[in-house]
N, C-alpha and C positions, 0 to 999 in steps of 0.2 A: 575244159572243165575238170575240177578236181573233186573226186567223189568219194564216199568211204560208208559202207555198208552200216547196219545197226550195230552196235556195239552189244554185248551181253547185258543182263538187266543189271541195273546198280553200276555200269560203267559211268565214270566220273567224266562231266564237260573240263574239268580242271586239268585233265592230263592232255587235252588236244589243244594247247595252244601254240602249236608248230607252224611254221611259215604255211601259209595256203591251206590251213587244216581245217577238217570239218570232223562233226562227231556227233552221236545221238546218244541218251541216256534216258533210261526209265527209272523215275524218281517220285518223291512223294509230290503231293499238289503244292502249288505256289500260287495264292491270287495275285493279280495286279489290276489294280484297278484305274489305272491312268499314269502320266505323268506325276511324279512326286517330288518334291524338294528334299532333300538330302543332306542340308547344311547344318541341321542342329541333330540329326538322327545319332544315338548313341551307339558307338562302338565299343563297349565296355569290357572291363577285365576286373576279376575278384583276384587280388593278390593279397589275400589277408595274412598267407601264410610265408610270405617272402621274406620279410626280417627274420623268421626263425631259421627257415632254409639256408639263408647265408650265413647266420652264426654257427650252423651245423657244417657247414662246408661247400654248399652248393654254389656252383660256377654256371655261367651262363655265354652264350657264343651267338654270333649270326656268321655266317659262313667261316665260321672257324675261327675268327676274332673276338677275344673275350670281351664281354659289356655288360653292363646292369639291364636286367631282364626288364625292370620297369622302362628304361628307355629303350630297349629293343621292341617291346611291345606299342611305346608310344610311335616311334618311328615307322613302324607298319601299319599306324593306322589308330590305335587305340586312342579314345579321347576321353574316358571317363573311367575312373578307377572306384570300385564298391571297396568298402573295408568294414570286417565286422566287429562289433564292440561287446566285449563280455565285462559285466559289474566286477567281480572279483575272481578270477580263473588261478587261483591259487590255494594250497590248504592251509590246516593250522600251521604247519611249519615253513609256510613260505615258499613251498615245492609246486612249480609250476603244472598245469594240467596240461601243457603243450596245443596241438592242432594249430599253432600259430602265437599263443601265451597273447592272446589281443585283449591287454588292458588298455587304460586310456592312453599311456606313454607308448605303446607301441603302434597303437592305432594313429595317435598323434604323429608320429615319426613316418610312418607311411603316407599319410595323408601331406606332408610337408614336402616328400619326394614328389608326390604326383604334381601338388601343384606349381612345384618350381620348372616341371615340364609342362605346364600348360594345360594339365588335365583339370576336369571336373571331377567332384567327389560327392559320393553316396555313403552314408555312414549308417549301416546296417545293426540297429540296435537288438540284439536277441534278447535282452532283459532277462539275462540268466546269467549266470557264473560258467557257463560252458554251452557246448551245442545246443540250439533251440532247434527242433523241428516237430512235427507232427505228435511223435512219440515221445518227446521230452521239452516237456515246458517247465523246466523246475524252477521255482523261484530262487533268487540269489539268497545266499545263507545269512545276510544281514539282515534281511525282509521276511524269514520263515515266521516269525511269530506274530507279525502283524496282524492287525483286525482289517478287515476290506475297507473301511474307511481311511484307515492308516495307509493302508497298501496305496490307495488312490491318493492321498497326499504325497508319499514318497516317490510315486512314479513320477508325479507331476514336477516335483523337484529335481529328481534325477535327471529327466530329459530337459528341463531350463538351464540346470547346473551345467550341466555336461557340455552343452552346444553353447553357454555362454563362456565356459573355458577353452573351447576349441576357438572360440572367436578371437579372443583373448590372444591366441596363439596365431592370429591371421587365417584363420580355416573356418570358412562358413561355408558349410557343405550346402552343395548345390540341390539335394535331395536326403532325406533321411527315411528309413523303416521303421517302424513301430511296431516290432517283433519281427521272427522270422519263420516263414512256413506254419502259417498261425491258424490251420484249417481245422486244430483240436482246440483253439484257444491261446490263452497267454496266461504266465505265472498259476500253474496249478495247483491248487482246485479252486481258488477262487476267480480266475479270469477263464475257466474251463467251460465249452458249452454244455448245459446240463441238459438233463433229461426232460422229455419233451420238449427239445429244441429250445431250451432256456437261454437266450443271448445275452441275458441281461448283466450278468455280472463280468463278462467279456465287454459290453457295450461302455458301462461304466469305466472300466479300466482305461481303454481306448482312449475315451473323450478326456479321461485327466493327461494321460501321456500325450494325446495332440495338443491340450492345451498348454501345458509345459512348453512343447516346440513354439506355439505361436507367441509365448511370452518370453520366450528367448533372443537373444540376438540373432537368430536364424529365422526370425518370425515370417518370413515371407518363402522360406526354402519349400519344395515340393514334399509333400508326405504321402507315402506309399504304404499301402496294405499289400501283403505279400502270403501265398498261399503256394501250394505244390500242386501237382498234377493237372500242369498247365492245359494239357488235352482232354480233360475229362470235365464238360461244361455241367453237368449234373450236380457237381461238389459246388462249382461257382454259382450256380442257380440257388441253390438250397443256402448256402453260408450268407450271400451277401442277401439274399430275401429274407431270412432270418434277422442278420445284424442290422440291416438299414428299416426293419421294420419295427426294432427295439429303440433304433437312435437314427431317424429319419433324416437326422440335418448333419450327420457326422462330417466332419472337417478334413477331408483327405482329397488326393487328386490323381493320385496314380494306382491303378491296379498291377500290382508285380505278380509275375507267374514262375516256377520252376517248371524245366521242360526238359526231361531226359527222357527220350523215346523209349529205353527197355524199360521204364517203371510208370510213365505217364501219359500213354495214349498216342494215338498215330496223328502224324502232320497235319493230316485234314482235320482231326480234333480240335488242335491248337488252333487252327486258322479259323475253324466256327466259333469257339471260344473268344478267341479277340476279340472277332469283330462284334459277337454278341454283347461282351461287357462294352465295348466303346459306344455302339449304338443305344444300348438300352440305358445306360447309366452318363452317356456323353462324357466320360471321363477318359483320361488317357490309360494305354496299356504299354506294359515292358515286358519283356521275357529276362528276366533278372538274375535268373539262372539256367545254364545249360553248357553243356559239353557233349562230346563224341567222341569215340575211339580211334587212333591212328594205328592201331595193332591190337593184335590180343594176346599178345607177347608180356611176359610178365619181366619187370626191371630190376625188381628185387626181391622175386620169390616169395612175397607176403601175399600173393593172389591181388585178384583185380576185380572191381565191381561190374566191368564189362568184360564177359567170357566171350569164349566161343558159342557161339549160337544166338546171340542178343543183336548179330547184323540182321538176322530174318526178322526179329521184332522192330528193330530201328530202321530198317529199310533202306540201310546203306552198307558198304561194305567197309570193314574195319582198316582202313588203309587211310594213308595222309590225303590221296584224293577224294576218298571217301566223305574224309571227316571235312574238307575242304567244301564239296557238293552239299553236305548236311546243312551246313551253314549258310551256305548261299542260298540254299531254298528256305530257310528259316529267317533269314535277313530280307527275301523277297515277301514273304508273307506277312511279316510286320511291317514292312515299308508301306503296305498297300491295303493296310486297314483302314476304313471308313473314314473320311474327312480328317488324314491325317493324324489319327489318333493313336499308331503306333511308333512310339518314339525312339525302340530300339533295344539294345540285347546286353548281357553281360556274360563273357564267358568265363565260368567259374575253374578259381584257381590254374590257368594254364601253364605255370609254373612250377607245381609241385612233381618235380623229378625225384627219381629214388636217392635219398640220401641216408647215411645211417643217423638214427635217428627220428628222420624226419617223418615221423607218423601222426597219424590224427591223434591221438594221447599220450601221456607219460603214464608212467604206474601210478601217479597221483590221480591223473585223470580217469585213468579206467577204474581205481576204486572209488572217485566220486561219482563213477556211473553204474556202479555195482557190474561192470561189465564181466564177462568170462572168458574174452580172446583175448589174445595177444595182439597189443597195438600194432598197427599197420601202416601202411601207406598204400591203399588200393586205387589210387587214382591216376597212377604213372604211365598209364596208356592211352588218357585221355587229355593229355597237356598238350599244349602248343610248342615245345619242345622235344626233343628226342632224350632217351636215356642217361645221354651225355651232356644234355643241357643245349645241344644246338639247335636253333630256332629251326622248325619244319616248315616246308614250302607253303603248308597252311594257312600258317600265321597271316597270309597276304590276305585273306577273307576280311581281316579287320581294315583293309582299304577303303575308303570313302566309297560307300555303295554308289553304284550308276543310276541315273534316270532312266525310266522307259521312256524314248522317245516317241514312243506310237502313240495313239489315240483309239478309242472305241477298241480296246485290245481284246476283249470278251465277247463282241458282237453283242451287246447288250442295247445301244443306245436307240436304235429304231424297229424294236419289236420283229416281226416277220416282214423282211424287206430284200429287194434285189441290188439296192445300192446303199450298202453300209457306208456311213459317216467315216470319214478319215480314211478309206480307202479306193485304189481304182479297182475297177472290174473289167475284163475283156474275154471275150468268148470267140470262137474261130466263126460260127453263125449267130450274129448280131440278133436274128430273127429268135432265138432261144433264148427269151427274158429268163427264163427259172432255172437254166444250169448253175448257176452261183446264185446262191440264195443264203440267208439266214433261218433257222428252224427253232422251234422251242423243243424244250425237254432233251434229256440224257447229254446234257452239257457237259464239258471237265471243270467249266468256270461259270456261276452264275445260273442263268435260267435258258441261255441262246449258245448256238453255236453257227458256223457258217459251214455250210453242205455244198460240193462239186457232185452233181449226177445229171444224166439226162438218159431218155430212153432209147436214143441211139449213139452213134458213135460222137465224142464232141473232144473240144481240146478248149482249157480256158484258164483265166490266171485271176490272182487277187495282188494287189501289190501296192507299194509305196514309195513316190519319187523325193527325193531331196536334191536340190539344187544350190544350197547354201550351207552345208553342215560342214562342224569344224573337222580340219584333217585328224586323223588318229587311228584308233583300232577298235572295231566293234563286234558285237556278237548279236546275232539274231537268232531266234526261238522261237519256235511254236508248237502247241499240242495237237496230237493227229490221231485219229482211227481211220480204218480204210480197210475195204476187202482186197487189197493187195493186187488186184488184177491188172492196173492200168500200164499202158507201156512206158508213160512216163509220168513219175509224181515226184516232185522234188522242191524244196525251198532252194533259191539262188539270189545271188548277190552279183551286180553288175554296173558298169559305168563307175567306177569306183578308182580307177587309174589302175586295175590291173586285171589279170585275165579274171573271165567268169566264174565264180563259184558256186557249187551247187552240193547239196545233200539229199539222198534219195529217201524218199519215205516207204519205207518196206515194215507194214505192221498186219497184225489181225485184226478183225472187227469186235474183237472183246475187250482189250485195253487201250487206255489212251495212254501214249508216249510222247515223249518230248524228243523234238530234233533241232538241231540247231548248226549255224556255221560261227563256226567260234573265234576266226580271226579275220576280219576285213578290214585292210588298211587303206583308208581312203587318203589320197594325196591330192585329189583334184577339187575337194569340196562340194564331191556329188556323190550319188548313190542312189540305187534303186533296189530295192529287196522284196520279193514275193515268194508266192506258191504257185508252179504251174504244173497243168496235168493235161496229158493225152491218155484219152480211155474208151474202152468200148463201152457198147449200150450196157445200162445198169451197174457200172463199175461207180463206186462211190467214195467221197472221202470227206471227214468232220474235221474241222480246224476250232482251234480255241485257242486262248492267253497266247498272245504274241506278244513278243518282247524285244526291241532293238536296245541297247545300251552300249554307251563310248565305254571302254574297259580300259585305255589307256591313251 
């Protein structure tokens, strides 16, 4: 048997894909509710700055072979591109604001490249001349002096005309955003959420914009409303409670969330919020912006938004492995939102490597925003490429996510039982019916957990056997808590065509930790995986959230 002890907290499963290797990590929660189809799961990238970066001299490589960044991302699994669109990102002298210079022509150019690769397209209408976010929802210059009624009509025409223009060029977006991070509203002051939680101005403008989409050649495209702080449910409860009270029939399809863990709450908070939105409103949810650092070093000397210390907040090390594990856990949460309402994610600006002039704004853009800081690129340590443009190993997270082959993975189906559905149970003393049982409370995921315990010495296991499984490489993992006094407590994998593998569960009774066998190479279409214990009287172990996925 191959054994490996617990790695330090935040060690990443990504690093342990060596032959016959096993690993264990401590990480944020991931909810998996059952086997989920991943055929249409969005593994998207926002590459809005790409054209500008290329013009400034950026080059991209995979295994030291130069290639197109969008092609590299696509070949590694990206199936969707998000592109921002600004109304008029130029000053009165025609100087671009920078940050991608995403006018219609630039966005169309990038969209055509994505379509040529067979990727789907999301157009992110910022409804501004430059960056739109909660603190910046500035009306386009040309709309500045319009009355509210004029603004509604202009917004309707802008959405309709823009999408018709895209369609005439062969680009019918698969999804559109009406605004970007609109938690404070859009088109301030007319569309700003007013005092006393007045959503009327915002609701009227969103209705006009959405009507413009529905009247265009992209009438059937999905429409997304996008907020920041994805891990903070109170914002979404307040916001959509107020907005949909004002406009109960607002015609949109998808909740979009930004989630950067150093700013936007915990992974558990994100999980709760996604599930809440999907079940409360019966709409799809998508993490439309996310990223994580692969280093705390600075590639251009201009500072970073993710700095040393943010790892403690984010929950993962700022390494290539930590970046991979963050995205892997995020993906698991989204994949298993109830009723398949979690449709995917977009990695934000994975290609924004350091290049001279490749900043968030030019001097004209800084002047437009009335900023006092020097233009910079603070994103270069959160890309999927290193500072020299070589694709990082973490880019492989974009590969098609694997389905969980187990059922009743959180032991929720039967309530309190000694015979959990989808699992086999063995005990050394068949008369001890309660040695293995599900229990209510203090679960890692859901309401129930599986417990090993007896008031005398015992041996037991819970396991699953497959006799017609496709050959290939599998990963088995489960979350556990234990008093840690067992003679043997381990995950195992056997009968797969190789030597038995195991991972020892050694943890305290304080925290849930995840344990895994990372590389089970099935060669005979057969596999048994499970958890086995040899324990003394009153030794206990709790198990929850089991996963078996084919990874290759």
